[in-house]
C-alpha positions in Angstrom: -0.1 0.0 0.0 1.2 3.5 -0.9 0.3 6.5 1.2 -0.6 9.4 -1.0 -1.4 13.0 -0.5 -3.1 14.6 -3.4 -4.1 18.0 -4.3 -5.4 20.9 -2.0 -6.6 19.7 1.4 -6.6 16.1 0.4 -5.8 14.0 3.5 -3.6 11.0 3.0 -4.9 7.6 2.0 -3.1 4.2 1.6 -4.0 3.1 -2.0 -3.9 -0.6 -2.5 -1.0 -2.4 -4.3 -1.5 -2.5 -8.0 -3.8 0.7 -8.1 -4.2 1.9 -11.6 -5.2 5.6 -11.6 -7.5 7.0 -14.3 -7.8 10.4 -15.4 -10.4 12.5 -13.6 -13.2 13.6 -15.9 -13.4 17.5 -15.5 -17.0 17.2 -14.1 -15.9 14.6 -11.5 -13.0 16.9 -10.3 -15.4 19.9 -10.2 -17.7 17.7 -7.8 -14.8 17.1 -5.5 -13.3 13.9 -6.9 -9.7 13.7 -6.3 -8.8 10.0 -6.9 -10.3 7.4 -9.5 -9.0 4.2 -10.5 -9.2 0.4 -10.4 -7.4 -2.3 -8.5 -7.7 -6.0 -7.7 -8.5 -7.4 -4.2 -10.2 -10.5 -2.5 -10.1 -14.1 -2.5 -10.8 -15.0 -5.3 -9.5 -11.7 -6.6 -11.9 -9.4 -8.2 -11.6 -6.2 -10.2 -12.9 -3.0 -8.1 -13.3 0.6 -8.7 -12.2 3.1 -6.4 -13.1 6.8 -6.2 -12.0 9.3 -3.3 -13.4 12.8 -3.0 -13.5 15.7 -0.5 -16.6 17.7 0.2 -16.8 20.6 2.3 -18.8 20.2 5.7 -20.9 23.1 7.0 -21.3 21.7 10.4 -21.2 23.5 13.8 -18.2 22.5 16.0 -19.7 19.1 16.9 -17.8 15.8 18.0 -17.1 13.7 15.0 -19.6 10.9 16.2 -22.5 13.8 16.1 -21.3 15.0 12.6 -21.2 11.2 11.3 -24.7 10.7 12.7 -26.1 13.8 11.3 -25.2 12.5 7.9 -27.3 9.4 8.0 -30.9 11.0 7.5 -29.9 13.1 4.6 -28.1 10.2 3.2 -31.1 7.8 3.5 -33.4 10.5 2.0 -31.1 10.5 -1.2 -30.6 6.9 -1.4 -33.7 5.0 0.2 -32.5 1.6 -0.9 -29.2 1.7 0.8 -28.2 0.1 4.1 -26.8 3.1 6.3 -25.3 3.4 9.6 -22.3 4.8 11.6 -19.4 2.8 12.5 -16.3 3.4 14.5 -13.1 3.1 12.2 -9.6 3.3 13.7 -9.5 6.9 12.6 -12.8 8.0 14.0 -16.6 7.6 13.5 -17.7 7.3 9.9 -21.1 6.9 7.9 -21.2 3.7 5.8 -23.6 2.9 3.3 -24.0 -0.2 1.1 -25.8 -0.1 -2.2 -26.8 -3.0 -4.6 -28.2 -2.2 -7.9 -27.5 -1.5 -11.5 -25.6 1.5 -13.1 -27.3 2.7 -16.2 -25.1 4.2 -19.1 -26.8 5.9 -21.9 -27.1 4.4 -25.3 -24.6 6.7 -27.1 -24.7 5.4 -30.5 -26.8 2.4 -29.9 -30.7 1.9 -29.2 -30.4 0.4 -25.8 -28.9 1.7 -22.6 -26.3 -0.5 -21.0 -27.4 -1.8 -17.6 -24.3 -2.9 -15.3 -24.8 -4.7 -12.2 -23.0 -3.1 -9.3 -22.5 -3.3 -5.6 -21.1 -0.3 -3.9 -19.8 0.5 -0.4 -19.3 4.4 0.5 -17.6 5.6 3.7 -18.0 9.1 4.7 -15.2 10.2 7.1 -16.0 13.6 8.8 -12.7 15.8 9.4 -13.5 19.0 10.8 -14.7 21.3 8.0 -14.5 18.7 5.2 -15.7 15.2 4.6 -13.8 12.3 2.9 -15.7 10.0 0.8 -14.2 6.7 -0.3 -16.3 4.7 -2.7 -15.6 1.2 -3.8 -17.6 -0.6 -6.3 -17.6 -4.1 -7.9 -19.4 -5.4 -10.9 -21.3 -8.5 -9.5 -23.4 -9.2 -6.5 -20.6 -11.9 -5.5 -18.2 -9.1 -5.1 -19.8 -7.7 -1.9 -17.3 -9.2 0.6 -14.2 -7.6 -1.2 -16.1 -4.4 -1.8 -17.2 -3.9 1.9 -13.8 -5.1 3.2 -11.8 -2.6 0.9 -14.0 0.5 1.5 -13.8 -0.1 5.2 -9.9 -0.7 5.2 -9.3 2.3 2.8 -11.5 4.6 4.7 -9.8 3.5 8.0 -6.4 4.5 6.3 -7.5 8.0 5.8 -5.1 10.2 8.0 -7.4 13.1 9.0 -6.2 16.4 9.9 -3.0 16.1 7.8 -2.3 18.6 5.2 -0.6 18.0 1.8 3.1 18.1 1.4 2.9 21.6 -0.2 0.7 22.9 2.8 3.4 21.5 5.3 6.2 23.1 3.4 4.8 26.6 3.6 
């Protein structure tokens, strides 16, 4: 695993061995995405997608547990089919959500849209005035053990409160 500090105000996260970054589409970067790519994990090995983003948090000065808990209701409202809860990771409390379903791609040159099965685990780690979002997705329902394990491990590796190398060098 390689610790990585990325762009402005991005905490460090231990990326998995064999992680292959993918260029960020401009719209994803505008929405707070900082890392995007693929890696292999699990037993048997499965191919997983990873996205890491940073979003501003407009919370009052509250304990991290209260911030994580306050994220549950709005998340359930936006994603009613997801299983959502707060868990304690080694680096503090986090919202964890598990989704199973399909991802629809527009037809783009064909008559039918493409329907891809997907299971996704999303972990939101509140860190003062920002939230680090770690999203891991697999292509099959059978991928869920690896998806959950890797999302939890990666979110637990986030080193909150650390600045990027450029910010430390100032």
